[in-house]
Each structure stands twice: as C-alpha cells, then as structure tokens.
N, C-alpha and C positions, 0 to 999 in steps of 0.2 A: 062885421067884416064884409067888405064889399064883394059882390059877386060879379064875375066877368060875364059880359053878354054871351049869348049862345054861340054866336059866330066866332068870338075870340076863344071860347072854350074848345071849339072844334079845331081852330087853327093851332092852339097849343098842343092838343092831343095829337094832331098830325105831325107836328114838329118832333114831339117826343117819340112817336112811333118810328119816324124816319131815323132818329138817333139810335133807337134800339136795333133797327134793321141794319144800320151801318156797323154798329158794334158787333152784331152777330156775324155779319159778312166778313169782318176783319178778324174775328176770333180764330186763334190757332190752337187746335187740339194737340195733345201729346202725340197721337198717332201721326199727325201731319209733320210735326217736328222730327219724329223718328224716321219717317219715310224720306224726309229731305236729307237725312244723314246717310242714306243708302239702305234700300230695303234688303238687298242680298249682296254683301260685299266681303272684303277681307275680314272685317271685324266679326261679322256673323259666323264666318267659317271658323275663325279662331275660337269663338264661343262654343261652336259645335264640338270641336275637339277638346275643349276645356272640361267638358262633362265626362270624358272617358274615365278619369280616376274615380269620380263619384259613383258611377255605375258599377265599377269594379268593387269599390268599398261596400256598396249595397249587396252585391253578390256574396262577398266574404262574410258580411255580418249575418245574412239570412241563412245561407246554406252551410256554413262552417259547422254548426252544431249537428246537423244531420249526419255528416261524415264522421264526426267525433263520437257519436253515440250509436250509430248503426251497428247492428250485430247480425251475424249470419243466422238465418232462421233454422239452419241445420246445426244443431249442437247436441252434445250428449255428455254424460258424467265422465269425469276424469278418474281413472283408477290407478293410483301410483304403483301398486304391486304388479300391474300389467304393462309397465312402460317399455319393456323389452319386446313386446309383441307388436305386430303391425296394427295400423288403425282398424283395418277390417277384422282382424283377429280379436282385437279388444272389444269391438262392438258386438261381434257374434257371440262372444263368450259372456260379456258382462252386462249388456244392455237388453232389456226386454223388448220384444217386437211390439210395434204399435202401427197398425195399418191406417189409422186416422191421421198419422203424421206424414208429411211429405217425405221425410227422411226414411220412414219405414221402421224406425226404432223410437223408443221413448226418449224424449229430450230432457226429462227431469228426474228420472229414477234409474236405479241400477240394482242388480241382485245383491243381497246382503249375505255373503258367504265368506269363508276363510279362503282367500285366494291363493295362499301358499299351498294349502292342502289340495285345492283344485288343480293347480299347476303340477304339483308333485304326482298326483294320481291320474292326470290326464283326462279328468271328467269333461263331459260335454254339457252344454247349458241344459238346465232342468227348469221347465216353466213353472214348477211348483215351488221353486225357491222364493223366499221372502224378498220383497223389494223395499228400498229406502230412498229418500230424496238424496240428491247429489251432496256428498259430504266433503269432497276435496276439490270442488270447482268443476269446470267444464272444459271440454275440447270443442273447438269450432272448426267448421269447414273453411279452411283457408283459401279455397278456390273461389269463394264468394266474397268475403271481405278479407283480403290478404295481409292486413296489418292489425296492430293492437289498438282497440278503441277503449274508451273509459268503461263502456258497458261490459266488454269482455274481460277487462282487468278486474273490475269490481263485482262481476257476476250479476249484472242487471238483467237476468233472465228468469224464467219459471215464476216463482212467487214474487220476484222483483221486476217482472217484465213490463210493468206499467211505469217504471222510473223514467224511461225515455220520453214517454208521452207527458209525464208530469214536468220533467225538466224543460221540455219544449213549451208547455203551457206557462211555466214561470218566465221563460224568455219573453213570451207575448205579454205577460203582466208588466214586465219591464218596458215593453214597447208602448203600453198604455201610459205609463208614467212619463216616459220620454216624449211621447207625442204631446202631452199637455204642457210639459216644461219647454220643449223646443218650440212648440207653436207660440207660446207666450213670448219667448225670446225673439222669435221671428218678427212678430208685429211690434214689439217694444224696442228692440235693438237692431233689427235688420235681418235679412235673409242670410247674409254671409256669416255673421256670428252664430246663427242657428245651425248652419251647415258645419261649422267648425266644432261647436259644442257636441253635436250628435256623434260625429266621428271620433272625438276624443273619448266619449263614453265607451264606444266599441273597442277602442284601442286598449284602454285601461282594463276593462272587464275581461277581454280576451287574454291578456297577459296574465292576469290573476288566475284565470281558469286553469293554467298549467300547474298550479300549486295545489289544486283541489285533491283531497284524499278521501272524500266521502260524498254522498249525495247532497247533503245540506250545503257544504262548501261550494260544490259545483253549481248548485241551483242559484246561490247568491251571486256568484260570478256571472252566470248567464243572464240573470235579471239585469245586471249592469250593462252587459252587451246588448240586451234587448232594447235598452234606452236609445240605442243608436239607430234602430231600424224604424221606418225606412226614410226618415228625414235626412239620413246621411247622404242620400242621393236626391230626395225630393226637393230640397231647398235649392240645389243647383238647377234642377229641372224648372223650378219657378222663375229663377233669375233669367235663364235663357228664354223662357216663354214670354217674359215681360219685355225683352229686348228685341223680339222678332215681330215684324209687321204682320197684321192679320192674313195677308196674302200667303205667307210662308209658314205661319204658325203651326198648322197641322202637320206639315211635312217635317219641320224641324223637331217638333215635340216627339214624334214617333220614330224618326230615323235615328236620333241620338240613342234612345233606348233599344231600338231595333238592331242597331249594329253593335254598340258597345256592350250592352247588357248581354246580348246573345253570345258575343265572343267570350266574355268573362265566364258565363255560366256553362257554356259548352266545354270550355277548356278546364273548368274547375276539377272534375273527377280525376283527370290525368295529373293535375298538379297535386291532388291529394295523394295519389299513388306514389308520386315522387317523394312526398314528405315521409310516408311510411310509419308514422306513429301519431296518436291523437294529440300528444303535447306539441309536437312539431307542427301539426296542422293548426292548432290553436294559435301558435306564434305567427305562422305564415298568414293566417286570416286576420290577425289583429294589428301587428306592427305596421303594415302599410297604411293603416287608417291614420296614423300619426302624421303622415305627410300632408294632411289637410292644413297644417299650420302654414304651409307655403301658399295656400289658396289666395290670400289677400294680394299677392304679387301678380296674379294673372286673372283673377275673377272679380268683376266689379260688383258693387252693391246695386240693388234694384232701384232704378230711377223712379219707378212707380211708387215704391215704398217711400223714397225720399219726398216725393210730391205729397203723399198722404200725410207726411209729418210737417208739411209746409216748408220744406227745405228746397225751394224752387231753384235757387242759384246752383246748388250742388247737382241737382238733377239735370239742369241745362249743361253743366260742365261735362257730365257723362255723355250727353248727346253730341256735344262739340267734339269730344274725343273720338266718338264713333265716326263722325264726319271726316275728321282728319285722317284716320286710319283707312277709311273707305275712299279717300281722295275726293270728298264731296264738300263743296262750299255751302254752308247754311247761310241764307240771307240774314244779315244782322237785323233787318226790320222784322223778319219772322220771329227771331229770338226775342226781341223787345216786345213784340205784340203778344207772344206767348206768356212772357212774364207779367205783362199788364193785364191780360185777359184770362189768366189761368183760372181754372174752375174754382169758384168760390168755396167749393166743398173739398178742395184739394188737401186742406189741412184738417179735415174732419177726422176725429179719432173715435173709434168705437171699440168696446170690448166685444168678444165673440157672442156675448149674450144678446146683442142687438139683433142677431140673426133670428132668435126665437121670439122677439118682440113684434116682428112683422109677419103677419099670418101667411102671406103668399110665399115669402122667403123661407119661413119656417117649414111649411108643409113640403115644399120641393126639396129642401135640404134633408129632411127626414127620409123622404123617398130615396134620395141619392145615397144616404148612409145605409139604408136597408139593402139596396142593390149591391153596393160596394162590399158590405159585410158578407153577403151571400157569395159574391165572386171570389172573395179572399178565402172563404171556407173551402170552396170547390178547388181553387188553385192549390192551396196548401194540402188539401186532402189527396189530390192527384199526385203531388210530389211524394207524399209519405206512403202512397200505395205502390210506388215503384218496386219496393222489395217483395211485393206479392204477385209480380207479373210472371213468375217462372222464367225469367230471362236474366242474362248477365246484368248485375246491378249498375255497373259503371257505363257499359254500352247503352243500356236503357235510359240512364239519366241523361247522357249526352244527346241521344236521338230525340228524346222527348223535349229537351231544352232547346234544340235547334228550331223548334216550332216558334220560338219567340220572334225570330227574324221575319219569316213570311207573314205571320199574323200581324206584326206591326207595320210591315210594308202595305198589307191590305188596308189597315187603318189609315196610314199616311196618305194613300191615294184615293180612298173612297169615302173617307169620313165626311168631307165637305159636300159630297154628292149625295150619298145615301142619308147622311145625318147621324148625329150621335144616338138618337133614340132607336132608329130602326136597325142600325148596325149592332148595337148592344143587344137588342131584343133577339135578332136572328141568330147571333153567335151563342147566346145563352140557350136557345132552343137546341142548337146543334150539340152543345156540351151536354145538355140533358139527355138527348137521344143516345149519344155514344157512351156516356157513363152507364146508362142502363144496358146497352147492348154488350158492353164488356163483361157484365156479370155472366153472360152465357158463352164467353170465349173459351174454347177448349184447349187451345195451345198457347205457348208463350208468345209466339209471333202474332196471333190474333189479338191477344190481350194488349200487346205493345202497340199495334195499329190503332186499336180503339183509344188507348191512352194518348197517343199522338194527336188524333183528331180532337178529342175532348180538350186536351191541353191547348192546342192551337186555338180553339174557339174561346176558351175562357181567357187566354192571353189577350185576344182581340177585344173582348168585353172589358177587361180591366184597363187596357190602354185607352179605349174610347171613353170610359167612365172617368179615368184620371184627368184627361183633358177637359171633359165635360164639366166636372166639378169645379175646376179652376175658373171656367167661363161663367159659372153661376154665382160667383162671389165677388163683391166689390173689393177694391185694393186695400182698404183699411182693415178688413178682416180676412183677407185672402190667405195669409199665412196661418193664422190660428184656425180659420174655418177648414182649410185643407188638412191641418194637423188633427182636428176633431174627426174629420172624415176618416183619416187613416187610423186614428185611435180606435174608432168604432171597428175598423177592420182587425186591429190587434185583439180587441175584446172577442170578436168572433173567432179569431184564430186560436184562442185558448181551447175552443171546442174541437177543432179539427184533429189534433192528435188522438183524442179519445174516440172520435168517430171512426178513425182508421183502426184503432185498437179493438173495435167491436168485431173485426174480422176473426178474432180469436174465438168468438162465440158462434157467429153465423157467417159462413163464407159468402162473400159478395154483399153483405148488408151495408158496409160503408159506401159502396158505389151506388146502391139504390138510394141511400140518403142524399148523396151528392147530386144525383140526378133530380131528385125532388126539389132540392134547394135551387138548382139552376132554373127549373120551370117556374117556381114562385118568383124568383128575381126577374125573369124575363117579363112577366106580366106587370110587375110593379114599375119596371123601367118605362113603360108606356105613359106613365103619369108625369114624367119629368119633361119640362119644356125644351124644345129644340133651340140650340145656340149657334148652329152652323152659320159661318160667314158674318159673324158679328164681332165688333171690337170688344176687347176685355172691358167689363164694366168697371168704372172708377168709383162711382158712388152708389148708394142704395137706390137712388132714383133711376140710375142706369139699369139696375137689376130689375126694378119694377117694369121698365119698358120692355124687357125681354119677356116678362110673363104675360104682357098684354096680347090679346087676340091669338093665343096659342090654341091650336087644334090638334087632336090626337093624330088624325090622318094627314100629316103635314111633313113635307120634305124641306130641307133648307132652301130659303129663297136666295136667288143670285145676289151677290154683294151689292151690285149697282142698284138693284131694286130696293134693298134695305136703306142704302144711303139716300135715295130719293125720298123714301117715306119718312126718314128721320130728319 
C-alpha cells in the first residue's frame, strides 16, 4: 500500500483536525437547547407548581402511619367495675403507684381484688394487694392523643409496645421493595410511569389498611404502602430537576420541597385531628394518591431519559413545547444541529450494576449511600422522638416540621456558594451537637428547642445530599441509582424505630446514638467530590470528569471557570 509523503500526511492531519474543531464548535448540547427555550419562564413556573401534589403525597405516605399508630405514653388499666368513678378516683383506687413512670402510676398492672366488695366496704388502696397485668384493656390520656388509634383499639402497649416499631420497620421493608421496583420502572419505562406506579401502591395499601383487624393484616397493608415512599415524590423531583437549567437548578430543587413539603407536613397534624379516627386518617392519607392518574395531562416525561433511550425527536419536541409556552423561538438550525451532533452516547443503556463496575463511581456512590443512610436514621429518629419531648405532641410536630422551610431556603441560596460537601458536613455536625445536648434538657421547652435545631440541620443535610446524589449519576442510571440510594435509606430506616424504642430501657440513649451517627456521617461526607455549578452528567465519561482533580479542601468553582476548563 502506497505511503503518503510526510508533507501530505501533515496536510491531511491538519484538514481532519480543522474538521473536528469545526464540528466541536457547531455542536449543540442539551443544556444549550434547553436554555434557548427559556431558562426561567412560564413553563418552569408551571413545573414548579406541578410538584405540589407529589410532595403532599409523600407527606401522606410517610407520616400517616405515625398518627395511625401513635399512642399516649400515659395509659393505665381499665377496670369495668369502677366505670362510675372519675378517672382520678379509678387511678387512685385501682392502679399501683410507680415513681419511675411519667404518669406516677403503673401503666401495665392493676390491683387484683374483688372490686364490688371494695366499693361496698369503702376500702382504701392497700399496697400489699396483689397485682395483675391489665385484663380488660387500657384507658388513655385523651388530652395527648384525643382520637382512637389502631394501637389504642388493639392494645399495642405494655408487652405489645414494640408493635408500633415493628409495623414501621415493615413499612420500610416495603420501601426497599418499592425502591428497587420503581427504580427499574424509572429507567426502563420512564420517570412518569414510575411516579404513577409508586403512588398507586400507596393508595391501594392505605385503603386496605382500614380493614385490618390484627397486627399481621395491618403490617401487610403497610408494607404495600411502604412501596410508595419516597418515589411518590422523588420521580417528580427528578423530572423538574432535569428540565431546569444549571443556573436555577439548586433554587428550584429546594424551593419546591421547601415550600410545598413544609406546607403539607406542618398542616398534617391538624388535618389528622379533624379526621378523628385512625381509619378515617388512613383513607384521607391514601385516596388522594389516586389522583396521580391525572399526572400525564400536566407532567411531561423527562427529555434526558428520552435522550438516554435514543428517542431524540421526542426529546426535541418537549423542548420545542417549552419554547412555545415561554414565547421563545428556538433557531431551527440549532435544533437540526442538536439532532445531527447529539452525543454518541445518548442512547447508551446501562443497568445500575454499571455503577459498581467503575471504581471511582462505585466508591463515591458507596460513600453517598452511607451518608444518606445515616441522615435518614437521624431524621426518622428525631420524628419518632417527638412523643418523648414532654410537650404537646401536635404542636411539637408542627413546630419541628416548620424547620423544613428555612433549612431548604438555606440550601437553595448557599449550596452553590458553600458547596454540597461543606454544607452537608457542617449541618451534620450541628445535628450531632444538638442531639447530644437534648439528652440533658430538663424541660419540655428546652428539649423542643434542641429538637428544632437538630431537625433543621438534618433537613438541610438531606436536601443537599438529595441534589448531590442526582448530580453524581449519569442519565442512563440516574433513576435506578437514585432509587438504590433511597432504598439504602429505607433499609437504614428499619433500624430507627427500634433505636427510639431503646428509650424504654435507658432514657436519652436514642439521642446519644443519633448524635454519634451524625458525627460519623459528617466525616464520611468529606470523601464525596464536589459537583457545584456543573451540568448534570449525561454519560459515565461526564461523571469521570467530575471526579478528576478533586481536592478535599475545595469550594465550588464559578461556573464560567468550569466552562472554560471543559
């Protein structure tokens, strides 16, 4: 085969280089096309409000069971023969004193005597009388939980007081199953079908819960409900995040949950009080989830997911729709150039196992999962500790829940400045300190203040980490990878009800454990690379670029600097 002279080889190489440079210059990235359709316009605002139902569904799915099973910590044996006496008279006469109990009386035993004879003779309590476990059920302090819960109806107290924790653990087992199933649906069939499927699980399981007549039936129903959490809102979160330009991504991601989630969770206890019975609560928390069937009429499928499946024309149609609603004209040449020079890897398909085949991606993903698991344990543990604050349960729940808004506002406006890494680290340290300090709080108000600060900090950590995790995964596995991350959180959540249950044995032990977990998570978070001010990675190669030249003591670089270097 003839060989070209050296001068001709150089000329050919230069020509090819010029062609490559020209192609690169004319290349239109997805972010360019999205920006040309309007970075912040009517469409993005509509998308912002479209997430409201999904955050409400998430609140109903997660917190509903807490109010259905919560029982007053102050309860005592019901004595039918003494029903004509006042509550105080019944307790003074029939219930042994117990100074170790907050109530001052035994919660699980009563005197074993002939009450008709006692009433006829007018005897006073005799502390030498024999005692027996409650035989006829319990009375509950209605000023604390003023409605009937399944725990109070079925007597899940005393020797059965671990039923609430076990039911909640089973709910999180359902979340593990749902996370795997919904994650697979997300990457195989799209984000929108995944959002619909997860909410339907919650709707069906919640309705069935009202027919439960024993613990096993209730646990099975709650496992089904658990399959809805928290993909019932996360899939909508992903869609919105993928339609917002990097410039507004952090603000949009956190303002949606900051406003809508906070409104829903703060109002929830008062809606619960209106319902007045655990079966009505179950219906009120589950039937609205069925409205998700209307989602395809106002919520689009993810364009990035369409691109990852090679459906370029459909993805472009979505962007054209955005431009039309935003009253922006996308240059036809830009559209054609995008179609012609679309990333060659836009149709790459990978299972989530690809994450674990790439050492750099695998290690960072494992670190992220560990930190997220820790945050979820602390978050859930703080929620379940509200009943131990010596403060009105419903007021305390609302006050602590209000912290969602300021914590997410903090994240929205500082995340790109401070960075994902250092914001997460600092907030986890704050959570660690106030969980520990709350052990030594001597009044209900002091314990509430500590709980508010700790909850504020862990809220901010989870918000930062949720966005951070999305920015560490390429499009082809973003849905399943995010679901795996949240599934790890569900697995960890199985432990949190039992951690809180340890308070039965050692007062304050749960908070010491939560404080320790926060500290460990804080230092692991330092190992995760910073993603501030970068575009969402589309391919694994994009992800590898994020991992290059990462330093521990690093703040997010200005976006202009990143664009110049890339």
